N, C-alpha and C positions, 0 to 999 in steps of 0.2 A: 504493500500500500504506500502511496505517496500522499503527503499532506502539505497543503499550501494555504498560508494565511496571508490575506491581502488587507493591509491596514491603511485606511484613509484617515489620517490624523485629523481629529476635530471635525469630522464631517457632520456629526449630529448637531441639531439646533432646535429651537422652538419655532412654532408657526409665526409667520411674519405677515403683516398687513400688505407689505409690498409684494408678497408672493401669493396674494389672495387667500391668506389663511393657511398656506402650506409652508412646510419647512424647505430650506434650500435643496435637500435631497429629493423631496417630493416635487419641487418645481423644476428640477434638472431632468434632462433626458438621459435616463439610465437603463436602457434595454438589457444590458448585460447583467447588472446587479439584480434586475427584475427576474432575469432568467435563472440566476442562482436560487432566488427565492421560490420560483415555480418548480424547479427541478428538485428542491429539497424543502427546507423549513426556514422560517424566519421567526424571530422572537426578540425579547428584550433581555439584556443582562446588565449587571452593575459592575463596571471595571474599577470604580473608585469606592473602596470600602467606606462605610460611614465614619465620619470624623477625620478622614485623611484628605490632604490637599488634592484638588482635582487637576493634577498635572499629567503630562505625557510620561513622566517617570513612573508614577504609580499605575497609570492606565496601561502602559506597555508591559510592565511587569505582569499585570493580570493577563494580558493577551498572550504572553509567553507561557502562562500556566503556573506562575508563582504567586503565592499569597502575599501581597504587599504588606500586610499586617505583620508578617514574619520576616520578610526579606528586605524591605526598604531601608536604605541607610543614607539617602540623600542623592539628589540628581547629579551633582558635579562629580562625585566619586565614581559614578557609572561612566560618565563621559571621560574621566581620567583613565579608566581601564581601557576604553577604546583607543586611547592615544598611547597605550603601552606604559603608562605612568604607574609605578608602584608607590603607594602612600606609606610613609613611615608612621610609627606610632604617635609621633608628635606633629603630624601634618594633617591638614584639612583641605579638601579640594573645594573651590568655588567656581561656579560658572561666572565668567566675566564677559558680559556683552559689550560690544562697541555700540554706543547709543548716540542719538542726537538730542541734546537739550537746547531749548531756546526760550528765552524770556521766562525762565522759571518753570517751563513745561516739558514733560517727556514728549518730544515731538515725534520721535521714531525710534522704537527699540531695536531696529535693524540697521540704523545708520544708512537708510536708503538702500537696503539690500546690498551693502558694500561687497565688492568681489573678494574672493579668497586671496587673490594676488595682492590687492591693495591692503587688505587686513593683515596679511602676513608681514608686510613691511612695517605697519604700525605696531603690531604686537612685538616684533623683534626690537623695535625702537623703545617701546615702553618697558620691555623686560630689562634692557640695559639701563634705562633711566631709573626705574623704580626699585630694582633689586639692590641698588647702591644704598638705599635709605630704608627699605622695608624688607621684612622676612618673607619675600615672595619670589616665585619663579613663574613666568607666564609661558603658556604653550599654545601655539596657534591651532585653531580648529578650522571650521568651514564658515565662510562669509562673516557674519557678525558674532558667531558663537566661539568662545575661547575659554580656556581653563587656567585658573590661577591656583597654585599650591602655596598655602600659607603655613608657615612653621610657627609653632608656639614658642614664645620667648618669655622673658621676665614680665613683659607688659600684658600678655594675653595667654591664658592657658588653652589647651586643646578644647576643653569644655566651653570656654568663653567663645572660641571661634565656631565650634559646632552648634552652639545654642543661639548664635546671633539671629536677630529677626531681620530678614532681608526680603523685600518685596520683589517678586518677578517683574521686570520692567514692562512686559507685555500686558500686565494688569492695569497699567496706569497711563496708557496712551492718551494724549491730549489733556492730561491732568497735571496739576502742580506736583512736582516731584519731591519737594522739601518734606511734606508730611510722611513720605515713604522712604526716607533715608534710613540706613541701618540703625538698629537699636540694640541695646544690650551691652554687656561688658566689653565687647569688641568694637562697639560703634565708633569710638574715637579713631581707632586704627583704620577701620574700613573707610570712614569718611575722609580721613587724611589721604588715604591711598587714592580715592576718587579725585580729590582736588589736585593731587600731584599729577595724575594722569591727564587732567584737563589742561594743566600748564604745559605738559610735554607734547600734547596733541595740537595745541592752538595754532601753531604756524608750520606744522609739518608739511612737506611738499605734497604728500598724497592728498591732504585736506585742501591745500591751496588749489590743486588741480581739480578736485571735485567741485569746489565752489565755483571755479572759473567756468566749468562745463555745466553749471546749473544743477548739480547733484548735492545731496545733503552730506555734510562732513561728519566724521566720527569725532564727537566732542569729548566723550568721557568713557571710562570703564564703568560698568555697573555690576558689582558683585552680588550673587544670590545663589540659591540652590545648593548650599554647602553640605558636605557630608564626608564621612569616613569610608574606608574601603568596604566594598560589597562582596559578600561571599554567597555563591549560589551552588546548589547541587547541579551537576552537569546534566545536559539533556540525555546523554547516554545512560547515566545512572537513574535519572528520574523517569524517563519515558521509554528507554530502550531504543532510541532512534538517533541517527546522526542528522546534522542539518546545517543550513547556511542562512545568513542574514544579509539583506540588501537594503541599505538606507543611506540617505545623504547626511544624517545627523549623528553626532557622536553618542548621544544618549542611547539610541536604539542599538548602534553598533557595540556600545559598551555592555549592554545586557547580553548581547550575543557572545562577547568575549568571556564574560563571567559565567555564561551557561555552557561554555566549551563548544560553541558553534563556530563554523567557518564564517568569517566576515569578509564579504567580497567588495572590492572597490570598483566603482563604475565611473569612468570619465564622464564629466558633464552632469553628474548628479548634484543638484544645487539646493534642494529643499524648497524650491519655488516653482511657479508654473512653467518656467523655462527648463525644468529638469529633463534629463535624458531618459524619458519613459521607455523607449525601445531598448536602450542599453540595459536598464534595470530588469526588464522582463527577460531579455536574452540571458542575462547572468543567472536569473532565478531558474529558468527552464534548463539551462546547461547544468546547474548545480544538482537538479533532480536526477540527472543521469548517474550521479555518484552518491547523493544523499537521499534520505527518506523524507526530509522536511525542509521547507523553505519559508522564510518570513520576509515578505516584501512590504516595505513601509514607504508611504508617500506623505510628505509633510505639507504640500501646497494648500489643501483645504483649511488647515489650521492657521497658516500664515495669512490667508485671505480674510478669514473671520477676524483675526486680530486687527486687521486694517479697517474692519467694519464695512467691507465692500460686498454687497450681495452679488453683483455681477461676477466679481472675481471668484467668490466662493462657488457659485454655480458652475463657472468655467472649470475650476479645479476639480469639482466632483465629476463633471462630464468628461474631462480628460482622463481622470482615474478610471472611469467606466469604460471608455473607448480604447484607451491606450494600455491599460493594465488588465482589467478584468476580461475584456473580450479575447485577447490572445491566450490568456491562461485557460479560459473555458475551451477554446479550440484545442489546446494542447491536451487538456483532460479528456476531451471527447475522443481523441485519437488513442489515448492510452487505456482508458476505461478502468483505471485503478487509482484514480486521484480523488481525494476529498478537497474541497475548497471552502474556506471560511472567509467571509467578507465582514468587516466591522470597523467602527471607529474606536478610539481609546477613551474618549470623553466627549462631552459637549464643548464646543467653542462657539459662543453666542455672538451673533452679529450685534445684538442689542447692547451688549456690555463690552464687546471686543475682548472678552477673556473666557476662561474655562468655567465650567460648572459641573457639579456632580449630578447623578441621576442615572436612570436606566436608559441605555442606548440600543439601537437596533443591530442585530446580527442576521446574517443569512448563511446557510451552509448546505452543501449538497455533495453527493458522491456515493460510493458503495456503502451499503449498510444504513443509509438514511432514507427513510420512506418519505415521499413527497407529501406535504401538507396541502392546505387549501389557499395559500397566499398567491396572489397574482403579481405582486410588486414588492419592492424593497423600500422601506422608509419607516419613519417613526410611527405613523398611523397604522400601517399594515402590521408592524411588529406588535403593537399594542393589541390589535384586533385578534391576533393569533392566540392570545391567552397564555403564551409561553413566557415565563420569567425565571431567570437564573440570578438569584440575589448575590451569591458569591461568584463574582465575575471570573475568577481564575479557573473555576470548575468547567467553564465552557471549553477551554482549550484542553484541559485534562481529559474530558470526555471525547473531544474531537480526535485526540491522538490514540484512542483505543480502537483496536481492529474490530471489536464486536459491533453488532447492530445497535444503533442508538435509538432511544425512544424519548419523546418529549411530552 
């Protein structure tokens, strides 16, 4: 048996007046996800356990089949694992976004979707400038997403760093950022680090060139999502399968590393609507010739929702359907031994431009899954099915069993 999870990050949403009372998934043209629902079953599951933050870290852990209440240790530590960084006992990893701040407002948490090439030059410059005065080393990631490793010293303990209150910058787009600056015992250190980054970035040639070409500059680092090293039982030991992960973001790749899965690099995978869909699908299908399982993650719906753009979110969902789900269905039809699971990892709401908890729709089909009565994929159809999986990680645990599934 082959198992394929197709993750449309943040696809789920609430009904919108601008979509005539439909959600973006329901408003989008998604014949292929609808086909998965018709060939199998659709329902609701809760990837975010009650009381946990509704982030992609928690949601993707659930979709990989791990209980976040047991496994979660902080987003940035997962991303560090993807970058091959081993955390010492006195170190805490932070996600460090390059962001655009303007007139006291979080203007853009992506610094205008800065390119990885531009960001790499800035991060290397910041690493040199900041490490001379702060106990930090910076590691370049993709686009605006980077990792900072802070070492405890006489001023801040490991506990101080790990327990800092740091707001994800995508939660405050268009809002005054001052009320959301770091808090806690490590606040002075983190705020001083941010201020030093602003000084170092102010007249950097990359920013000068971006401003001259009408693009947003990277004005500051924004630390958040901190955590210590993550330890997971391997997929081989937990599920008895081998597998691979394809994603543009270090968070998802990091879970793959910690789970003992092969992490595949795809040229042109950006995490935005310009990502290399064909390359990601090709990598996934090639991996299935060697492995039992593949996890293909697409970030674009989440990014579009963070911008509050209904047209972009619908486009991202339709691209996911046409460019990812369609070729995977065709592959599965030829093989006849593949299960497919399509799902988001959480809500990302157009109305608030940020994540939310709650039950989101899944659809799955393949051998051992008897077709239900749903004709479409979406929040309303999933609710109407009457199927609800409250412990979200159980969806993947059951999906990876060879036995016939009943809902």
